[in-house]
C-alpha positions as CSV (number, residue, x, y, z in Angstrom):
1,M,73.7,98.3,141.3
2,T,74.2,101.9,142.5
3,S,76.3,103.5,139.7
4,N,77.4,106.5,141.8
5,L,78.9,104.3,144.4
6,M,81.8,102.6,142.8
7,V,84.7,100.5,144.1
8,A,87.7,99.6,142.0
9,V,89.4,96.4,143.0
10,I,92.9,96.0,141.6
11,C,95.4,93.1,142.0
12,G,98.8,92.6,140.5
13,S,98.3,89.1,139.1
14,R,95.4,86.9,137.8
15,S,96.4,84.3,140.4
16,D,95.2,86.8,143.1
17,L,91.6,86.9,141.8
18,P,90.3,83.8,143.6
19,A,91.3,85.3,147.0
20,L,89.1,88.3,146.1
21,K,85.9,86.4,145.4
22,G,84.6,87.2,148.9
23,C,85.1,90.9,148.2
24,F,83.2,90.8,145.0
25,D,80.4,88.8,146.7
26,V,80.0,91.3,149.6
27,L,80.0,94.2,147.2
28,D,77.3,92.5,145.2
29,D,75.3,91.9,148.4
30,Y,75.3,95.6,149.1
31,A,74.5,96.3,145.4
32,I,77.6,98.5,145.2
33,A,78.9,98.8,141.6
34,W,82.5,97.5,141.3
35,E,85.1,96.6,138.7
36,A,88.2,94.4,139.0
37,S,91.4,94.9,137.2
38,V,94.8,93.1,137.1
39,I,97.6,95.7,136.9
40,S,101.0,95.2,138.3
41,A,102.4,98.2,140.2
42,H,105.9,97.0,139.5
43,R,105.6,95.9,135.9
44,Q,103.0,98.3,134.6
45,P,103.3,101.6,136.6
46,E,102.2,103.8,133.7
47,A,99.1,101.7,133.1
48,L,98.2,101.8,136.8
49,A,98.5,105.6,136.8
50,A,96.4,105.9,133.7
51,Y,93.8,103.5,135.2
52,V,93.5,105.5,138.4
53,R,93.0,108.8,136.6
54,D,90.4,107.2,134.3
55,A,88.6,105.5,137.2
56,E,88.3,108.7,139.1
57,T,86.7,110.4,136.1
58,R,84.2,107.5,135.9
59,G,83.2,108.0,139.5
60,V,85.2,105.5,141.5
61,R,85.1,106.5,145.1
62,I,87.3,103.8,146.8
63,F,90.2,101.7,145.6
64,V,90.9,98.3,147.0
65,G,94.4,97.1,146.2
66,A,95.3,93.4,146.8
67,A,98.8,92.1,146.7
68,G,101.1,89.5,148.2
69,M,104.8,89.4,149.2
70,A,106.1,93.0,148.9
71,A,102.5,94.2,148.4
72,H,103.4,97.6,147.0
73,L,100.2,97.9,145.0
74,P,98.0,99.5,147.8
75,G,100.7,102.0,148.6
76,V,101.3,102.9,145.0
77,L,97.5,103.4,144.6
78,A,97.5,105.7,147.6
79,S,100.3,107.8,146.1
80,M,98.2,108.3,143.0
81,T,94.8,109.3,144.5
82,A,93.3,111.2,147.4
83,R,90.4,108.7,147.4
84,P,90.4,106.1,150.2
85,V,92.6,103.0,149.5
86,I,92.0,99.7,151.3
87,G,94.9,97.3,151.2
88,V,94.3,93.5,151.2
89,P,97.5,91.6,152.0
90,L,97.5,88.3,150.3
91,D,99.3,85.1,151.4
92,A,101.5,84.6,148.4
93,G,104.9,83.8,149.9
94,A,106.9,81.9,152.4
95,L,106.0,84.3,155.2
96,G,102.3,83.4,155.1
97,G,101.2,86.9,154.2
98,A,103.0,88.7,157.1
99,D,105.4,90.3,154.6
100,A,102.4,91.7,152.6
101,L,100.7,92.9,155.8
102,Y,103.8,94.8,156.9
103,S,104.1,96.4,153.4
104,V,100.4,97.5,153.5
105,V,100.5,99.0,157.1
106,Q,103.9,100.7,156.9
107,M,103.0,103.7,154.8
108,P,104.6,107.0,155.4
109,P,102.6,109.8,157.0
110,G,100.3,111.5,154.5
111,V,99.9,108.4,152.3
112,P,97.3,106.4,154.2
113,V,96.2,102.9,153.3
114,A,93.5,101.1,155.4
115,A,94.7,97.6,156.1
116,V,92.5,94.5,156.6
117,A,93.3,91.0,157.5
118,I,95.5,88.7,155.3
119,G,93.7,86.7,152.6
120,S,90.1,86.0,151.8
121,G,88.8,87.2,155.2
122,G,90.5,90.5,154.6
123,A,89.0,90.7,151.1
124,K,85.5,90.4,152.6
125,N,86.4,93.0,155.2
126,A,87.6,95.3,152.5
127,A,84.2,95.2,150.9
128,H,82.5,95.8,154.3
129,L,84.8,98.7,155.0
130,A,84.1,100.2,151.6
131,A,80.4,99.9,152.2
132,R,80.7,101.7,155.6
133,I,82.7,104.5,154.0
134,L,80.2,104.9,151.2
135,A,77.3,104.7,153.7
136,L,78.5,108.0,155.3
137,G,76.9,109.8,152.3
138,D,74.1,107.4,151.5
139,P,71.3,106.7,154.1
140,T,70.0,103.7,152.1
141,L,73.4,102.0,152.2
142,A,73.7,103.0,155.9
143,T,70.5,101.1,156.5
144,Q,71.9,98.1,154.7
145,V,75.2,98.2,156.7
146,D,73.2,98.3,159.9
147,A,71.1,95.3,158.7
148,V,74.3,93.3,157.9
149,R,75.7,94.2,161.4
150,A,72.5,92.9,163.0
151,K,72.7,89.7,160.9
152,L,76.3,89.2,162.0
153,A,75.4,89.7,165.7
154,E,72.6,87.2,165.3
155,A,74.8,84.7,163.6
156,A,77.4,85.0,166.4
157,E,74.7,84.1,168.9
158,L,73.8,81.1,166.9
159,D,77.5,80.3,166.2
160,I,77.0,80.1,162.4
161,D,78.9,81.7,159.5
162,P,76.7,84.3,157.9
163,R,79.2,84.8,155.0
């Protein structure tokens, strides 16, 4: 894995981890180093702040925050770092994830969070978006991103699921 290209994936509950498997798999496919942590923005705000500070010193370039229902985690992350934050709304409540989506996309000006789709599809797209952001400064990764895009186009022509 490329140690200087690091993504930190944070969710608020262990029960969120299965929905993030696709994110982990896609990051692995790109050979992007990542780590996953379970830290609640509501119950452990000091631990989250300490984690973000430490992660930045260790080279984390992008944070992915996954949460359901009120989904404050991505926004809280964005308030703690100037690094890109990608929010993955999870389907954890009665509203099918719409509540989480609104929480992720309704950030105030100056505290941006990139939002992806609800659930496991969004988790995969979070990894693809992270790869595209990191590829801006890495020609080798940019070539990989282009290859994945070509593979997706070919799979669409064949009407198959490439991943």
